[in-house]
C-alpha positions in Angstrom: 0.0 0.0 0.0 1.3 3.5 -0.9 0.7 6.6 0.9 -1.5 9.1 -0.9 1.4 11.6 -0.9 3.4 9.2 -3.0 0.7 8.8 -5.6 0.6 11.2 -8.6 -2.1 11.4 -11.2 -0.4 11.9 -14.5 -3.5 11.9 -16.7 -7.2 11.6 -16.2 -10.0 11.8 -18.7 -13.6 11.0 -17.9 -15.9 11.1 -15.0 -16.7 9.1 -11.8 -20.4 8.4 -11.6 -20.5 6.7 -8.1 -18.4 9.5 -6.5 -20.7 9.8 -3.5 -20.3 6.2 -2.4 -16.5 6.5 -3.0 -16.2 9.7 -1.1 -17.9 8.1 1.9 -15.7 5.0 1.7 -12.5 6.9 1.2 -13.3 9.7 3.6 -13.3 12.5 1.1 -15.5 15.6 1.5 -18.2 15.7 -1.2 -18.1 19.4 -1.1 -14.7 19.5 -2.8 -14.9 20.9 -6.3 -15.0 18.2 -8.9 -11.4 18.3 -10.1 -10.0 18.0 -6.6 -12.6 15.4 -5.6 -11.8 13.1 -8.6 -8.1 13.4 -8.0 -8.5 12.5 -4.4 -10.7 9.6 -5.3 -8.1 8.2 -7.7 -5.2 8.7 -5.3 -7.0 7.2 -2.3 -8.6 4.4 -4.3 -5.1 3.4 -5.5 -3.7 3.6 -2.0 -6.4 1.4 -0.6 -7.0 -1.1 -3.5 -4.0 -0.8 -5.7 -4.9 -2.1 -9.2 -8.1 -3.5 -8.0 -9.3 0.1 -7.9 -11.0 -0.1 -11.3 -13.5 -2.6 -9.9 -14.7 0.0 -7.4 -15.3 2.9 -9.9 -18.3 3.3 -12.1 -18.2 5.8 -14.9 -15.9 6.4 -17.9 -12.2 6.8 -17.3 -8.7 6.7 -18.7 -6.0 7.1 -16.0 -2.2 7.4 -15.7 -1.0 6.8 -12.1 2.5 7.2 -10.8 3.5 5.3 -7.6 6.6 7.2 -6.7 7.2 5.0 -3.7 7.2 1.7 -5.7 8.9 3.4 -8.7 6.1 2.2 -11.0 3.6 3.8 -13.4 0.2 2.4 -14.5 -2.3 3.4 -17.1 -5.7 1.9 -17.4 -9.1 2.5 -19.0 -12.6 1.5 -18.0 -13.8 -2.0 -18.6 -15.6 -1.4 -21.9 -13.3 1.4 -23.2 -15.5 4.5 -23.2 -12.4 6.6 -23.0 -9.3 6.2 -25.2 -5.8 5.3 -23.9 -2.7 4.9 -25.9 0.9 4.2 -24.8 4.4 4.0 -26.1 8.0 3.8 -24.8 10.0 6.7 -26.2 13.7 7.0 -25.5 13.3 4.7 -22.5 10.4 6.7 -21.1 6.8 5.6 -20.7 4.3 7.9 -22.4 0.5 7.5 -22.4 -2.5 9.6 -23.2 -6.1 9.4 -24.4 -5.0 11.7 -27.3 -2.7 9.7 -29.6 -1.4 13.0 -31.0 0.1 13.8 -27.6 2.2 10.7 -27.9 3.4 11.3 -31.5 4.4 14.8 -30.4 6.6 13.5 -27.6 10.3 14.5 -27.9 12.2 11.9 -29.8 9.2 10.1 -31.3 9.6 9.3 -35.0 6.3 9.0 -36.8 6.1 6.0 -39.1 2.9 4.7 -40.7 1.9 1.2 -39.6 0.9 -0.4 -42.9 -0.4 -3.5 -41.0 -3.1 -1.3 -39.4 -4.0 0.3 -42.8 -4.6 -3.2 -44.1 -6.8 -4.2 -41.2 -8.6 -0.8 -41.4 -9.5 -1.4 -45.0 -11.2 -4.6 -44.0 -13.1 -3.3 -40.9 -13.5 0.4 -41.5 -12.1 1.3 -38.1 -8.7 0.8 -36.3 -9.3 -2.6 -34.7 -7.3 -4.2 -31.9 -4.3 -2.9 -30.0 -2.1 -1.7 -32.9 -2.5 1.8 -34.2 -1.7 3.7 -37.4 1.7 4.6 -35.8 4.5 2.1 -35.5 5.4 1.9 -31.8 2.2 3.3 -30.5 -0.4 0.9 -29.0 -3.9 1.2 -27.8 -4.6 -0.1 -24.4 -7.4 -2.6 -24.7 -10.5 -2.2 -22.6 -10.4 -4.0 -19.3 -6.6 -3.9 -19.3 -3.9 -2.0 -17.5 -0.2 -1.4 -18.4 2.5 -1.4 -15.7 5.9 0.3 -16.3 8.7 -0.2 -13.8 11.3 1.9 -15.6 12.6 -0.8 -17.9 9.8 -3.4 -18.5 6.3 -3.0 -19.7 3.7 -5.5 -18.5 0.1 -5.7 -19.7 -2.6 -7.2 -17.4 -6.2 -8.0 -18.3 -8.3 -7.1 -15.3 -11.8 -7.6 -16.8 -13.5 -9.4 -19.7 -17.1 -9.7 -20.8 -18.5 -13.0 -19.8 -22.1 -14.1 -20.5 -23.7 -16.5 -18.1 -27.4 -16.9 -18.9 -29.7 -17.4 -16.0 -33.0 -19.1 -16.9 -34.6 -18.8 -13.4 -36.2 -15.4 -14.0 -39.2 -14.4 -16.1 -39.1 -11.6 -18.7 -41.0 -9.4 -16.3 -38.4 -9.9 -13.5 -35.6 -9.1 -15.9 -37.4 -6.0 -17.1 -37.8 -4.9 -13.5 -34.1 -5.5 -12.8 -33.1 -3.4 -15.8 -35.4 -0.6 -14.6 -33.9 -0.7 -11.1 -30.3 -0.6 -12.4 -31.1 2.2 -14.8 -32.7 4.2 -12.0 -29.6 3.6 -9.8 -27.2 4.8 -12.5 -29.2 7.8 -13.4 -29.8 8.6 -9.8 -26.1 9.0 -9.4 -26.0 11.2 -12.5 -28.7 13.5 -10.9 -26.9 13.5 -7.6 -24.1 15.9 -8.8 -26.0 19.1 -8.2 -22.9 21.1 -9.2 -23.7 20.1 -12.7 -27.4 21.1 -12.8 -28.1 21.4 -16.5 -27.7 18.5 -19.0 -29.1 17.7 -22.4 -29.3 14.5 -24.3 -28.9 13.2 -27.8 -32.0 11.7 -29.2 -32.7 9.6 -32.4 -35.9 7.8 -33.3 -34.8 4.6 -31.4 -35.5 3.2 -28.0 -32.1 3.6 -26.4 -31.8 7.3 -26.6 -35.6 7.7 -25.9 -35.4 5.7 -22.7 -32.3 7.6 -21.6 -34.1 10.9 -22.2 -37.2 9.8 -20.4 -35.4 8.4 -17.3 -32.7 11.1 -17.0 -32.5 14.7 -15.7 -31.8 16.0 -19.2 -34.0 19.0 -19.9 -33.7 19.0 -23.7 -33.1 16.6 -26.5 -30.7 17.1 -29.5 -30.8 15.5 -32.9 -29.4 16.0 -36.4 -31.6 16.0 -39.5 -31.3 16.0 -43.3 -33.4 17.1 -46.2 -33.3 13.5 -47.4 -36.4 12.0 -45.8 -35.2 8.5 -45.9 -32.3 9.3 -43.5 -34.0 11.9 -41.3 -35.1 10.8 -37.8 -35.7 14.3 -36.5 -39.5 14.1 -36.9 -39.6 10.9 -34.8 -37.2 12.5 -32.2 -39.3 15.6 -32.0 -42.5 13.6 -31.3 -40.8 11.7 -28.6 -39.4 14.8 -26.9 -42.9 16.4 -27.0 -44.4 13.3 -25.4 -41.8 13.5 -22.6 -42.3 17.2 -22.2 -38.6 17.9 -23.0 -37.0 20.7 -24.9 -35.9 19.9 -28.5 -33.1 21.1 -30.7 -32.5 19.9 -34.3 -29.4 20.6 -36.3 -30.0 20.2 -40.0 -26.9 19.1 -41.8 -26.2 20.1 -45.4 -23.8 18.2 -47.7 -21.7 21.3 -47.9 -21.3 21.4 -44.1 -20.7 17.7 -43.9 -17.9 17.5 -46.4 -16.3 20.6 -45.0 -16.2 19.0 -41.6 -14.4 15.8 -42.6 -10.8 17.1 -42.4 -11.4 18.5 -38.9 -12.9 15.3 -37.7 -10.2 13.1 -39.0 -7.6 15.4 -37.5 -9.1 15.4 -34.1 -10.0 11.7 -34.1 -6.3 10.9 -34.0 -6.7 7.9 -36.3 -8.8 7.6 -39.4 -12.3 6.2 -39.0 -14.4 5.0 -41.9 -17.7 5.5 -40.0 -19.6 8.2 -41.8 -21.7 8.9 -38.7 -18.7 10.3 -36.9 -18.8 13.5 -39.0 -22.5 14.0 -38.3 -21.9 13.3 -34.6 -19.2 16.0 -34.6 -21.5 18.5 -36.1 -24.2 17.5 -33.5 -21.7 18.0 -30.7 -20.8 21.4 -31.9 -24.5 22.3 -32.0 -25.0 21.1 -28.4 -22.0 23.2 -27.2 -23.9 26.3 -28.1 -26.3 25.8 -25.2 -24.9 22.9 -23.0 -21.6 21.5 -21.7 -22.8 18.1 -20.7 -24.9 15.7 -22.9 -26.1 12.2 -22.5 -25.8 9.6 -25.2 -27.2 6.0 -25.3 -24.2 4.0 -26.5 -23.7 0.4 -25.2 -27.2 -1.1 -25.3 -26.9 -2.7 -28.8 -23.7 -4.5 -27.8 -24.9 -5.5 -24.3 -28.4 -6.7 -25.3 -28.1 -7.7 -29.0 -29.3 -4.8 -31.1 -27.9 -5.5 -34.5 -29.3 -7.8 -37.2 -25.9 -9.4 -37.4 -26.6 -10.6 -33.8 -29.7 -12.4 -35.0 -28.4 -13.9 -38.3 -26.8 -17.3 -37.8 -23.2 -17.8 -38.8 -22.3 -20.3 -41.4 -20.7 -23.4 -39.9 -17.0 -23.0 -39.3 -17.1 -19.2 -39.8 -15.5 -16.7 -37.3 -17.6 -13.7 -36.4 -15.6 -10.7 -37.6 -17.5 -8.0 -35.6 -20.7 -6.4 -36.9 -18.8 -4.1 -39.3 -16.5 -5.1 -42.1 -16.5 -3.3 -45.4 -14.1 -5.1 -47.7 -13.2 -8.7 -48.1 -9.5 -9.7 -48.1 -9.8 -10.2 -51.9 -10.9 -6.6 -52.3 -8.2 -5.3 -50.0 -5.6 -7.3 -51.9 -6.7 -5.7 -55.2 -6.8 -2.2 -53.8 -3.6 -2.1 -51.6 -0.3 -2.1 -53.5 1.7 -3.3 -50.5 -0.7 -6.0 -49.4 0.9 -8.3 -46.8 -0.3 -11.9 -47.0 0.8 -12.4 -43.4 -1.7 -9.8 -42.1 -5.1 -11.5 -42.0 -8.5 -10.0 -41.2 -9.1 -12.7 -38.6 -6.0 -11.9 -36.6 -7.5 -9.3 -34.1 -10.5 -11.5 -33.5 -9.1 -15.1 -33.4 -7.8 -15.1 -29.7 -11.2 -13.8 -28.4 -13.1 -16.2 -30.7 -11.2 -19.1 -29.3 -12.0 -18.0 -25.8 -15.8 -17.9 -26.4 -16.2 -21.3 -28.0 -18.8 -23.4 -26.1 -21.0 -20.4 -25.4 -24.2 -19.7 -27.3 -23.8 -17.9 -30.6 -25.3 -14.6 -29.3 -22.9 -14.5 -26.4 -20.0 -15.2 -28.7 -21.0 -12.3 -31.0 -21.6 -9.8 -28.2 -18.3 -10.6 -26.6 -16.5 -9.9 -29.9 -18.4 -6.6 -30.5 -17.9 -5.3 -27.0 -14.2 -6.1 -27.1 -13.4 -4.8 -30.5 -16.2 -2.9 -32.4 -17.7 -0.9 -29.5 -14.4 0.5 -28.3 -12.7 0.6 -31.7 -15.4 2.5 -33.6 -18.3 3.7 -31.5 -16.3 5.0 -28.4 -13.4 6.3 -30.6 -16.0 8.4 -32.4 -18.0 9.6 -29.4 -15.0 10.2 -27.1 -12.8 12.1 -29.6 -15.5 14.1 -31.3 -17.2 15.3 -28.1 -13.8 16.1 -26.5 -12.8 18.1 -29.6 -16.0 20.1 -29.4 -15.6 20.9 -25.7 -18.6 18.8 -24.7 -18.6 16.3 -21.9 -20.3 13.2 -23.0 -22.0 10.9 -20.5 -22.9 7.4 -21.6 -25.0 5.9 -18.6 -26.1 2.8 -20.5 -22.4 1.8 -20.9 -22.2 1.5 -17.1 -20.8 -1.9 -16.0 -23.8 -2.5 -13.7 -26.1 -2.6 -16.7 -23.8 -5.0 -18.5 -23.9 -7.2 -15.4 -27.7 -7.5 -15.9 -27.4 -8.0 -19.7 -24.8 -10.8 -19.4 -27.2 -12.9 -17.4 -30.3 -12.6 -19.6 -30.9 -15.6 -21.9 -30.7 -15.1 -25.6 -34.4 -15.9 -26.2 -35.4 -12.9 -24.1 -33.1 -10.6 -26.0 -34.8 -11.6 -29.3 -38.5 -12.0 -29.3 -41.3 -11.4 -31.8 -38.8 -10.1 -34.4 -37.6 -7.6 -31.9 -33.9 -7.1 -31.0 -33.0 -6.4 -27.4 -36.6 -7.3 -26.5 -36.4 -7.4 -22.7 -34.6 -4.0 -22.7 -37.5 -2.6 -24.8 -39.9 -4.0 -22.3 -38.1 -2.2 -19.4 -38.2 1.0 -21.5 -41.9 0.7 -22.1 -42.4 1.6 -18.4 -41.4 5.2 -19.4 -42.2 5.3 -23.1 -45.2 4.7 -25.3 -45.1 1.2 -26.9 -44.8 2.8 -30.3 -41.4 4.2 -29.3 -40.2 1.4 -27.0 -40.9 -1.3 -29.7 -40.0 0.8 -32.8 -37.8 -1.0 -35.3 -34.2 0.0 -35.1 -33.4 2.8 -37.5 -29.8 3.5 -36.9 -27.7 6.7 -37.3 -27.8 6.7 -41.1 -26.1 9.6 -43.0 -27.1 10.4 -46.6 -23.5 10.5 -47.7 -24.2 7.4 -49.9 -26.3 9.8 -51.9 -24.2 12.9 -51.6 -21.1 11.2 -52.9 -22.7 10.7 -56.3 -23.5 14.4 -56.6 -20.9 16.2 -58.8 -21.5 19.4 -56.8 -19.6 17.7 -53.9 -17.6 14.8 -55.1 -14.9 16.3 -57.3 -12.4 16.6 -54.3 -13.0 13.0 -53.4 -12.3 11.8 -56.9 -9.2 13.9 -57.1 -7.9 12.5 -53.8 -8.6 8.9 -54.7 -6.4 9.3 -57.8 -3.9 11.7 -56.3 -0.3 11.6 -55.2 -1.0 10.4 -51.6 -3.3 7.7 -52.9 -0.6 6.3 -55.2 1.7 5.6 -52.3 -0.7 2.9 -51.0 -3.3 2.0 -53.5 -3.8 0.9 -57.1 -5.5 4.0 -58.2 -6.9 2.3 -61.4 -8.7 -0.2 -59.1 -9.9 2.7 -56.9 -11.2 4.7 -59.8 -12.9 1.6 -61.2 -14.7 1.2 -57.9 -15.6 4.9 -58.0 -17.0 4.7 -61.5 -19.1 1.6 -60.6 -20.4 3.5 -57.6 -21.4 6.4 -59.8 -23.0 4.0 -62.2 -25.4 2.7 -59.5 -23.5 0.2 -57.3 -24.4 2.3 -54.2 -23.1 -0.3 -51.7 -19.5 0.7 -52.7 -19.9 4.1 -50.9 -18.6 2.7 -47.6 -15.3 1.5 -49.2 -14.8 4.8 -50.9 -15.5 6.8 -47.8 -13.1 4.7 -45.7 -10.3 5.2 -48.2 -11.0 8.9 -48.5 -11.1 9.3 -44.7 -7.7 7.6 -44.5 -6.2 9.9 -47.2 -7.6 13.0 -45.5 -6.1 11.9 -42.2 -2.7 10.9 -43.8 -2.3 14.3 -45.4 -3.1 16.0 -42.0 -0.5 13.9 -40.1 2.2 13.1 -42.7 1.6 15.6 -45.5 
């Protein structure tokens, strides 16, 4: 055990939701201002529990702790990875941060593109696993901590998602347990009266609607488009009105969207082929005009089984390669000039997939998506974009206590009557009209698949696909053939084009 005086917090990003209980247990005055309070909680928690401290904290966090007495440093992130954490050893010194650019800017660090990650990124559309786009910089995986003693780096896994279905409860009992845990979590959110005004993101779906209904958010925020097939703002407005909440909608034009892409890729730290990240960034900037803290409903789909890929059975002998992959290995091989046959799409997934054999198929899929997709795409997007906009994002439905309910619910109660995450919807129906609670999942669609085909906006994209930077990595004839097929009507190719474009924009920002 180390004295508090010998513990230094080198980095902290996030928030501690259960601070009242921790203050009581660690003998800290709740009246301390938040910054002081959180630092004291981290120091005293480490002093009391050492590296078991993470199992006592609920919230979202990425932390770097220095134990001066033991001569050791630790960095860790929350169990599901809501906050980013990267690390490297530069000139014999341990460097870590939730901002990867802070590491690449360290004195003595030599930036070199990691072509293995580029190859994986082209398959998945997001930076998957522990490698990053920079050689020598690694992402700390969720549920892990890194220990540095001055000469040796040790990685320790302190948590992993484990599904253990309990068939002893009825669906009504499970719904009641979900409601109780949601109330406990949001009760802690309401308890911090020093942060009196909060808003919430709202789509047309059940997750954000339940969050808005159950929370202390006073207003809802959504984004909209002129393209009706992609616009959920009318559904969101109706929900906000039913709940007697304020409502703000930010209409996004294609001009604003395309103009925003370079800023988003710059602030993201790594390229992300998820088109919704740009819309989310614009939405965060709009929220910042009237609020500093906003709720968002991430986590439910991965905890309770919200995607169609969770329902669709795998072919015998196949490995589940997360719910998102945009190019086959054959396509990547044709596009990437430096294709490495030793870098396989299955590599980041295989160790986890081997661990979950013997569990039911839904548990296998959810474990993979929580461990790789949720943190590699969704949380990368929400953490970096909200932070760049100066908005503090709270994701109460990502709380570990809610996962600990979800992990025990049998698969047949997560899928029922053609409904995904059925029992969660049933819990939500206690606060929402059935038409909202049981509405089919819409998703956070963006009309970029339409906009890319418009010559008013797409000339810079075509120029970059065939430009100097592109020729360093890609067969531009293959890329332009893909582009022309997309323009000719093969709309599904938009995601491949966007992912390549996002990488090239990022590369010119960081290496140009």
